[in-house]
C-alpha positions, -999 to +999 in steps of 0.1 A: -688+228-130-660+251-119-642+245-152-674+253-172-679+285-153-643+296-157-645+290-195-674+315-196-654+343-180-639+369-203-602+368-208-581+400-209-543+400-209-526+430-193-489+435-198-468+438-167-433+453-164-405+430-177-427+418-206-448+396-183-485+392-188-513+386-163-546+373-176-576+390-160-608+371-166-632+398-157-644+432-165-639+454-135-601+461-139-599+483-169-562+489-175-526+480-165-522+510-141-551+497-120-537+461-120-502+473-111-515+494-082-531+463-067-504+437-075-476+460-062-494+463-029-499+425-027-466+414-041-439+432-021-414+404-029-418+410-067-428+373-074-449+362-104-486+366-097-514+345-111-550+357-107-574+327-107-610+339-111-631+319-085-664+338-086-682+362-109-717+372-097-733+376-131-723+340-140-722+322-106-752+339-089-753+369-066-761+348-035-740+346-004-742+308-007-726+309-042-699+333-030-690+310-001-692+279-022-667+293-047-644+312-023-643+298+012-615+273+004-591+299-010-565+320+008-552+353-006-582+366-024-588+398-043-624+411-043-636+435-069-669+453-069-685+476-095-716+496-087-745+505-111-731+540-110-697+528-122-677+531-090-651+504-088-634+492-056-625+462-036-602+446-011-575+420-005-570+395+023-548+364+030-576+350+052-601+324+041-638+335+039-648+303+057-663+308+091-696+310+109-701+347+120-665+354+129-642+383+123-606+377+113-574+398+116-550+401+087-521+426+089-517+424+051-553+432+042-562+464+024-591+479+006-588+501-025-606+524-049-598+519-086-615+552-095-592+572-071-562+549-076-558+547-038-552+519-013-561+519+024-544+496+049-561+477+076-555+495+109-531+474+131-550+453+156-584+458+139-604+430+123-598+428+085-627+407+073-660+392+085-670+357+076-708+355+077-727+328+058-756+351+051-734+378+035-710+380+006-676+396+012-673+418+042-643+439+049-646+447+086-659+480+100-684+476+072-660+494+048-673+470+023-704+448+030-721+428+003-755+415+010-770+381+000-788+385-034-765+414-041-781+425-073-814+433-055-801+441-020-768+458-029-741+466-004-730+493+020-699+511+030-693+530+062-677+560+078-640+568+075-612+551+095-630+524+113-609+493+104-591+507+074-574+541+071-599+558+048-600+596+051-636+604+041-670+589+049-681+564+022-649+571+003-650+540-018-683+549-033-678+586-036-702+596-008-728+569-011-734+547+020-758+523+002-749+512-034-764+489-061-742+462-075-734+457-112-707+430-107-686+412-082-654+393-090-632+373-066-598+361-076-575+337-058-541+354-058-512+329-063-476+340-060-448+319-075 
């Protein structure tokens, strides 16, 4: 079933420096500058990166169960969210999403805004992600929290600087605490 779902995803190749290409099988990343901002932050060793699309809410379902079924076994995941108002943001973690109501630390985790072209590091010693079976992806401090049945229940973001070094309240969504979701994509990040 995973192969069938992956074949339904859109393919978009974006050219990297040194004539390398990364295939992005989704719609949230719009251009090479956005992809490079994220991959440079993830890939400090300048290795080759492969983005393997694990989950796309419009195809796989917007339930927490579908998210965990597709993503819990992966380490190093990139989460992308687009709101109905066109705000695009997400986060990266090297932790697995598997867990029963636990928070996890990850010194390499970060969140980002594609619209503002900004990344925000996890504050040292603070939890990076929350693994809750009844939620989609949660970047701790509720900087990003996606609800079960995301298309109807949406998501929330929170005040500045709780677990990530954001500078303004609700910075990722341009001032909105509660947002409606258009799409969620989760990629496994593989470095070679």
